C-alpha positions in Angstrom: -10.2 -9.7 13.5 -13.1 -8.5 11.4 -13.4 -7.0 8.0 -15.9 -4.3 9.3 -13.1 -4.0 12.9 -11.3 -2.3 9.6 -8.0 -4.4 10.5 -4.7 -3.7 10.6 -1.4 -4.7 9.8 2.6 -2.9 10.1 6.0 -3.3 9.4 9.0 -1.6 9.4 12.5 -0.8 8.6 16.2 1.3 10.4 17.6 2.9 7.0 21.2 4.5 7.6 20.3 7.9 5.5 18.8 10.8 6.5 14.8 10.7 5.8 15.0 13.2 2.7 17.4 10.2 1.5 14.7 7.7 2.4 12.0 11.0 1.0 12.7 10.8 -2.1 13.1 6.4 -3.0 10.1 6.3 -1.2 8.2 8.9 -3.4 9.3 7.3 -6.7 5.8 5.4 -6.8 7.4 3.4 -10.3 10.1 2.1 -8.3 7.3 0.2 -6.6 7.2 -2.1 -8.7 9.7 -3.7 -8.5 10.3 -4.4 -5.0 6.3 -5.5 -4.8 5.1 -8.8 -5.4 1.7 -7.5 -6.3 2.6 -3.8 -8.1 2.8 -4.7 -11.1 2.7 -1.3 -13.2 1.9 3.0 -12.3 0.3 5.0 -15.0 -0.7 8.8 -13.3 -4.1 9.8 -14.1 -5.1 14.0 -14.6 -1.4 14.8 -15.6 0.1 14.0 -11.8 3.6 12.7 -12.8 4.4 12.2 -8.5 3.0 11.9 -4.7 0.8 15.1 -4.1 -2.5 15.0 -1.8 -5.2 14.1 -4.1 -2.7 13.1 -6.5 -4.3 9.6 -8.4 -2.5 7.1 -10.8 -3.7 4.2 -11.5 -1.8 0.1 -10.4 -1.5 -3.0 -11.7 -1.8 -6.3 -10.0 -1.2 -9.4 -9.6 -1.6 -12.4 -7.7 -0.6 -16.1 -7.7 -4.6 -16.4 -6.8 -6.7 -13.6 -8.0 -5.0 -12.9 -10.9 -5.1 -9.7 -12.6 -7.2 -6.5 -11.5 -7.1 -2.7 -11.4 -6.7 -0.5 -9.4 -6.9 3.9 -8.0 -4.2 5.5 -5.9 -5.5 8.1 -4.2 -2.6 10.2 -2.6 -4.5 11.5 0.9 -1.7 12.4 3.2 0.9 14.1 1.9 3.7 15.7 4.8 7.0 15.3 2.9 9.1 13.8 5.3 7.3 12.5 7.6 4.3 10.6 5.9 2.4 9.2 3.2 -0.7 7.7 2.4 -3.0 6.5 -0.1 -6.3 4.9 -0.3 -6.9 2.0 -2.8 -10.2 2.3 -5.2 -12.0 -0.5 -7.0 -12.0 1.2 -10.1 -13.7 -1.6 -12.0 -16.0 -3.1 -9.6 -14.7 -6.2 -9.5 -15.2 -6.7 -6.0 -18.9 -5.1 -6.0 -19.8 -1.5 -7.1 -17.3 0.4 -8.6 -15.7 2.7 -6.3 -14.0 6.2 -6.7 -14.0 8.5 -4.2 -11.9 7.3 -0.5 -14.8 6.9 2.1 -15.7 3.3 -0.7 -11.5 2.3 -0.7 -11.1 -1.3 0.1 -7.6 0.0 2.0 -5.3 2.7 2.7 -1.4 2.9 3.0 1.2 4.8 4.5 4.4 5.2 5.1 5.5 6.7 8.1 9.4 8.5 8.6 10.6 8.7 12.3 14.0 9.8 12.4 16.9 8.5 14.9 19.4 8.9 15.5 21.7 8.1 12.5 18.5 7.5 10.0 15.4 6.7 9.6 13.2 4.5 10.8 10.2 3.0 8.1 7.4 2.4 8.7 4.2 0.6 6.3 0.9 0.2 6.9 -2.4 -0.7 5.6 -5.4 -1.1 7.1 -8.2 -3.2 5.7 -11.9 -1.8 4.6 -14.2 -0.4 4.6 -15.2 -1.0 1.0 -15.1 -3.7 -0.3 -12.3 -6.0 -1.8 -11.1 -9.4 -3.0 -11.3 -10.6 0.9 -15.0 -10.1 1.0 -16.4 -13.6 -1.5 -13.9 -15.7 0.8 -15.8 -14.5 4.3 -18.1 -14.6 2.9 -18.2 -18.6 1.2 -16.9 -19.7 5.1 -17.8 -17.2 7.2 -16.9 -19.3 10.3 -13.2 -19.1 9.2 -13.4 -14.6 9.0 -10.0 -14.0 11.2 -7.7 -17.0 9.3 -8.4 -15.4 6.2 -7.5 -12.2 7.3 -4.5 -13.8 8.8 -4.3 -15.3 5.8 -4.0 -12.1 3.6 -1.9 -10.7 6.5 0.8 -12.9 6.5 1.2 -12.6 3.0 1.3 -8.2 2.7 3.8 -7.8 5.3 5.8 -10.3 2.8 5.2 -7.7 0.1 5.9 -4.8 2.7 8.9 -6.5 3.7 9.8 -6.6 0.5 8.9 -3.2 -0.3 11.0 -2.3 3.2 13.6 -4.0 1.6 14.0 -2.5 -1.7 14.0 1.2 -0.1 16.6 0.1 2.5 19.3 -0.9 0.0 18.7 2.2 -2.3 18.1 5.1 0.4 21.5 3.2 1.9 23.6 3.6 -2.4 23.1 7.2 -1.7 22.5 7.4 -6.0 
């Protein structure tokens, strides 16, 4: 597994609620900070208050090894009840030059909803790169461990996705 290849991982959960309810919960981006171990808060930009193609927010993030940092999340795909995709940009240049355009993204995240008999399968996925991210410094220090470094980070991200998906599932199934 090599960073330059744009590695990805995903997790999914079955939710006993209709697509409209699941969509309502997962598009409450501020609530994600309650469930995600790294996203601590959201500040909408340019008058946006919810996801839409082109909408952006500043995410405040925290990690036990990498400290606190900010990113810009820009929604790139918005198909209500089906797909929500956003790229994450290094707005402060923490890992290289500041990035403001999707082609320089550190990562791309996505939720995909697939209806089934009595609910929805919700998949969350992430693809790293092609822009620089926190992984690059670790890989540059020990290039022979690149695959292990990526695998370690994907294990962390997978646990975070599982926590987020559980939060969405619990909220959607409460029918609140």
